[in-house]
DSSP file (Angstrom, degrees, kcal/mol; ACC not computed):
  #  RESIDUE AA STRUCTURE BP1 BP2  ACC     N-H-->O    O-->H-N    N-H-->O    O-->H-N    TCO  KAPPA ALPHA  PHI   PSI    X-CA   Y-CA   Z-CA
    1    1 A M              0   0    0      0, 0.0     2,-0.1     0, 0.0     0, 0.0   0.000 360.0 360.0 360.0 130.9   31.5   -3.4   20.5
    2    2 A T     >  -     0   0    0      1,-0.1     4,-2.2     4,-0.0     5,-0.2  -0.393 360.0-109.5 -84.6 165.3   30.4   -7.0   19.7
    3    3 A E  H  > S+     0   0    0      1,-0.2     4,-2.1     2,-0.2     5,-0.1   0.870 119.2  53.9 -62.9 -36.5   28.0   -8.0   17.0
    4    4 A E  H  > S+     0   0    0      2,-0.2     4,-1.5     1,-0.2    -1,-0.2   0.893 108.7  48.4 -65.4 -40.7   25.3   -8.8   19.6
    5    5 A T  H  > S+     0   0    0      1,-0.2     4,-1.4     2,-0.2    -2,-0.2   0.904 109.6  53.6 -66.5 -41.0   25.6   -5.4   21.1
    6    6 A S  H  X S+     0   0    0     -4,-2.2     4,-2.2     1,-0.2    -2,-0.2   0.893 107.4  50.3 -59.2 -43.0   25.4   -3.8   17.7
    7    7 A R  H  < S+     0   0    0     -4,-2.1    -1,-0.2     1,-0.2    -2,-0.2   0.836 106.1  56.1 -65.0 -34.1   22.2   -5.6   16.9
    8    8 A A  H  < S+     0   0    0     -4,-1.5    -1,-0.2     1,-0.2    -2,-0.2   0.844 113.1  41.1 -68.2 -32.9   20.6   -4.5   20.2
    9    9 A R  H  < S+     0   0    0     -4,-1.4    -2,-0.2    -3,-0.2    -1,-0.2   0.898 106.4  64.7 -80.3 -43.6   21.2   -0.9   19.3
   10   10 A D  S  < S-     0   0    0     -4,-2.2    -1,-0.1    -5,-0.1     3,-0.1  -0.730  80.7-138.5 -89.8 112.3   20.3   -0.9   15.7
   11   11 A P        -     0   0    0      0, 0.0     2,-0.1     0, 0.0    -3,-0.1  -0.359  27.6-106.0 -66.6 148.1   16.6   -1.7   15.1
   12   12 A E        -     0   0    0      1,-0.1     3,-0.1    -5,-0.1    -5,-0.0  -0.463  36.2-102.2 -73.8 146.5   15.9   -4.0   12.2
   13   13 A R        -     0   0    0     -2,-0.1    -1,-0.1     1,-0.1    -3,-0.0  -0.509  44.4-108.0 -67.4 131.8   14.5   -2.5    9.0
   14   14 A P        -     0   0    0      0, 0.0     2,-0.2     0, 0.0    -1,-0.1  -0.305  31.7-119.4 -62.4 143.6   10.8   -3.3    8.9
   15   15 A R        -     0   0    0      1,-0.1     2,-0.1    -3,-0.1    -3,-0.0  -0.581  32.5-102.6 -82.3 147.8    9.7   -5.9    6.3
   16   16 A A        -     0   0    0     -2,-0.2    -1,-0.1     1,-0.1     3,-0.1  -0.423  22.5-156.4 -68.2 144.1    7.4   -4.8    3.6
   17   17 A V  S    S+     0   0    0      1,-0.1     2,-0.3    -2,-0.1    -1,-0.1   0.840  77.5  38.0 -88.2 -38.2    3.8   -5.9    4.1
   18   18 A F  S    S-     0   0    0      4,-0.0     2,-0.2     3,-0.0    -1,-0.1  -0.870  73.5-141.7-114.4 146.3    2.7   -5.8    0.4
   19   19 A S     >  -     0   0    0     -2,-0.3     4,-1.8     1,-0.1     5,-0.2  -0.535  35.3-101.8 -94.0 170.0    4.7   -6.6   -2.7
   20   20 A Q  H  > S+     0   0    0      1,-0.2     4,-1.9     2,-0.2     5,-0.1   0.898 125.5  54.9 -57.2 -41.3    4.6   -4.7   -6.0
   21   21 A E  H  > S+     0   0    0      1,-0.2     4,-2.3     2,-0.2    -1,-0.2   0.886 103.9  55.5 -62.3 -37.6    2.3   -7.4   -7.4
   22   22 A D  H  > S+     0   0    0      1,-0.2     4,-2.8     2,-0.2    -1,-0.2   0.922 105.3  51.6 -59.9 -44.7    0.0   -6.9   -4.4
   23   23 A F  H  X S+     0   0    0     -4,-1.8     4,-2.6     1,-0.2    -1,-0.2   0.893 109.3  50.4 -60.2 -40.9   -0.4   -3.1   -5.2
   24   24 A E  H  X S+     0   0    0     -4,-1.9     4,-2.1     2,-0.2    -1,-0.2   0.908 111.8  47.0 -64.6 -42.3   -1.3   -3.9   -8.7
   25   25 A L  H  X S+     0   0    0     -4,-2.3     4,-2.3     2,-0.2    -2,-0.2   0.897 112.7  49.5 -66.1 -40.9   -4.0   -6.4   -7.6
   26   26 A I  H  X S+     0   0    0     -4,-2.8     4,-2.7     2,-0.2     5,-0.2   0.921 110.5  50.8 -63.4 -44.2   -5.4   -3.9   -5.0
   27   27 A R  H  X S+     0   0    0     -4,-2.6     4,-2.5    -5,-0.2    -2,-0.2   0.905 110.2  49.4 -62.8 -41.4   -5.5   -1.2   -7.7
   28   28 A T  H  X S+     0   0    0     -4,-2.1     4,-2.3     2,-0.2    -1,-0.2   0.935 111.3  49.4 -60.1 -46.0   -7.4   -3.5  -10.1
   29   29 A A  H  X S+     0   0    0     -4,-2.3     4,-2.1     1,-0.2    -2,-0.2   0.916 112.7  46.6 -61.8 -43.4   -9.8   -4.4   -7.4
   30   30 A I  H  X S+     0   0    0     -4,-2.7     4,-1.8     2,-0.2    -1,-0.2   0.896 109.2  55.2 -66.7 -37.4  -10.4   -0.8   -6.5
   31   31 A G  H  < S+     0   0    0     -4,-2.5     4,-0.5     1,-0.2    -2,-0.2   0.922 111.4  44.7 -58.6 -44.3  -10.8    0.1  -10.2
   32   32 A N  H >< S+     0   0    0     -4,-2.3     3,-0.8     1,-0.2     4,-0.3   0.859 110.7  54.1 -67.2 -35.1  -13.5   -2.5  -10.5
   33   33 A Y  H >X S+     0   0    0     -4,-2.1     3,-1.8     1,-0.2     4,-1.1   0.785  91.9  73.0 -69.0 -28.3  -15.2   -1.4   -7.3
   34   34 A L  T 3< S+     0   0    0     -4,-1.8     3,-0.3     1,-0.3    -1,-0.2   0.810  90.9  58.8 -57.5 -28.9  -15.4    2.2   -8.5
   35   35 A A  T <4 S+     0   0    0     -3,-0.8    -1,-0.3    -4,-0.5    -2,-0.2   0.749 107.6  47.6 -70.1 -23.4  -18.2    1.0  -10.9
   36   36 A E  T <4 S+     0   0    0     -3,-1.8    -1,-0.2    -4,-0.3    -2,-0.2   0.668  84.2 107.3 -91.6 -19.8  -20.2   -0.1   -7.8
   37   37 A V     <  -     0   0    0     -4,-1.1     3,-0.0    -3,-0.3    -3,-0.0  -0.372  44.7-173.8 -69.8 136.2  -19.8    3.0   -5.6
   38   38 A T        +     0   0    0     -2,-0.1     2,-0.3     5,-0.0    -1,-0.1   0.770  57.1  68.1-103.3 -31.3  -23.0    5.0   -5.4
   39   39 A T  S  > S-     0   0    0      1,-0.1     4,-2.4     4,-0.0     5,-0.2  -0.695  71.8-135.0 -97.5 147.6  -22.1    8.2   -3.5
   40   40 A D  H  > S+     0   0    0     -2,-0.3     4,-2.6     1,-0.2     5,-0.2   0.888 106.1  54.7 -60.6 -41.4  -19.9   11.0   -4.8
   41   41 A R  H  > S+     0   0    0      1,-0.2     4,-1.6     2,-0.2    -1,-0.2   0.917 112.0  42.1 -62.6 -43.7  -18.1   11.2   -1.5
   42   42 A E  H  > S+     0   0    0      2,-0.2     4,-2.4     1,-0.2     5,-0.2   0.882 112.9  54.2 -68.5 -40.7  -17.2    7.5   -1.5
   43   43 A R  H  X S+     0   0    0     -4,-2.4     4,-2.7     1,-0.2    -2,-0.2   0.909 107.3  51.2 -60.2 -43.6  -16.3    7.6   -5.2
   44   44 A T  H  X S+     0   0    0     -4,-2.6     4,-2.6     2,-0.2    -1,-0.2   0.909 109.8  49.2 -60.2 -45.2  -13.9   10.5   -4.6
   45   45 A K  H  X S+     0   0    0     -4,-1.6     4,-2.1     1,-0.2    -2,-0.2   0.938 115.0  43.7 -62.2 -46.9  -12.1    8.6   -1.8
   46   46 A Y  H  X S+     0   0    0     -4,-2.4     4,-2.6     2,-0.2    -1,-0.2   0.878 112.3  53.0 -67.1 -39.0  -11.7    5.4   -3.8
   47   47 A S  H  X S+     0   0    0     -4,-2.7     4,-2.1    -5,-0.2    -1,-0.2   0.920 109.5  48.7 -64.5 -42.3  -10.7    7.3   -6.9
   48   48 A N  H  X S+     0   0    0     -4,-2.6     4,-2.5     1,-0.2    -2,-0.2   0.918 112.3  48.6 -61.7 -42.3   -7.9    9.1   -5.0
   49   49 A L  H  X S+     0   0    0     -4,-2.1     4,-2.5     2,-0.2    -2,-0.2   0.890 108.2  54.4 -63.7 -37.5   -6.7    5.8   -3.5
   50   50 A Y  H  X S+     0   0    0     -4,-2.6     4,-1.6     1,-0.2    -1,-0.2   0.926 111.5  45.0 -61.7 -44.3   -6.7    4.3   -7.0
   51   51 A H  H  X S+     0   0    0     -4,-2.1     4,-1.2     2,-0.2    -2,-0.2   0.892 111.1  52.8 -69.7 -39.7   -4.5    7.1   -8.3
   52   52 A R  H >X S+     0   0    0     -4,-2.5     4,-0.7     1,-0.2     3,-0.7   0.928 108.3  50.0 -61.3 -43.6   -2.2    7.0   -5.3
   53   53 A L  H >X S+     0   0    0     -4,-2.5     4,-1.1     1,-0.2     3,-1.0   0.866 103.7  61.5 -60.2 -36.5   -1.7    3.2   -5.8
   54   54 A G  H 3< S+     0   0    0     -4,-1.6    -1,-0.2     1,-0.3     3,-0.2   0.833  98.4  56.4 -58.1 -35.1   -0.9    4.0   -9.5
   55   55 A R  H << S+     0   0    0     -4,-1.2    -1,-0.3    -3,-0.7    -2,-0.2   0.736 104.6  53.9 -69.2 -23.4    2.1    6.1   -8.4
   56   56 A L  H <<        0   0    0     -3,-1.0    -1,-0.2    -4,-0.7    -2,-0.2   0.762 360.0 360.0 -83.6 -24.7    3.5    3.1   -6.5
   57   57 A T     <        0   0    0     -4,-1.1    -1,-0.2    -3,-0.2    -2,-0.2   0.487 360.0 360.0 -95.7 360.0    3.5    0.7   -9.4
């Protein structure tokens, strides 16, 4: 099997869209936005996202 054939069979690993620094920036922005949210339903969604992002950093 040639290198070219091997590449055709093995899909490339997807590149990350966000860096670790990006997650920290997004988390900070969401934390600041939480003070602006007016409905409990929306606050809960953003709060959960904030905490999930915290597990990534």
